[in-house]
C-alpha positions in Angstrom: -3.8 -2.7 0.8 -0.3 -1.7 1.7 1.3 -3.3 -1.2 2.5 -1.2 -4.0 2.6 -2.8 -8.0 6.1 -2.9 -8.9 6.7 -2.0 -12.4 9.9 -2.9 -14.7 12.5 -0.1 -15.1 12.5 -0.5 -18.7 9.1 -1.1 -20.1 6.8 0.1 -17.3 4.8 -3.0 -17.2 4.0 -4.6 -13.8 6.3 -7.4 -12.4 5.4 -10.8 -11.5 7.1 -12.0 -8.1 8.2 -15.5 -6.7 9.2 -16.6 -3.2 12.8 -17.6 -2.8 14.5 -19.2 0.6 18.2 -18.9 0.7 19.9 -21.2 3.6 22.0 -19.3 6.3 24.6 -22.0 7.4 28.0 -21.9 8.1 28.1 -18.3 8.4 29.6 -18.5 12.0 26.7 -16.4 13.7 24.9 -18.7 16.1 21.6 -17.2 15.3 21.8 -18.2 12.0 22.4 -22.0 12.1 19.6 -24.0 10.5 17.4 -21.3 9.6 16.7 -19.8 6.1 16.4 -16.2 4.8 13.1 -15.6 2.7 12.7 -13.3 -0.3 10.1 -11.9 -2.6 11.7 -11.7 -6.0 10.3 -9.2 -8.7 10.8 -10.0 -12.1 9.7 -8.8 -15.7 7.2 -10.9 -17.5 7.0 -8.6 -20.8 8.4 -10.9 -23.5 8.8 -7.8 -25.8 11.1 -6.3 -23.0 15.2 -6.5 -22.8 14.4 -7.0 -19.2 12.4 -10.3 -19.7 12.7 -12.8 -16.8 15.3 -10.6 -15.3 15.3 -10.4 -11.5 14.9 -6.9 -10.7 14.0 -6.5 -6.9 14.7 -8.6 -4.2 12.9 -7.7 -0.8 13.3 -9.9 2.5 10.3 -11.4 4.0 10.4 -11.8 7.9 11.4 -15.1 8.9 8.5 -16.9 10.6 9.0 -19.6 13.3 7.3 -22.6 12.6 4.1 -23.1 15.3 
């Protein structure tokens, strides 16, 4: 596996991730009409940490055309 475990910049505990989609419409770029950008957002799940539930990393996931 090439996935690295991401850790909190404050407490060092492993982060959890979720996937978010962001619409790219109305930007004036013809390529982006009707498409979405998909991101994996990493956040801290340690309730004792000051960064608890704070989004720390946002990495793009390649857009995949529907088949």
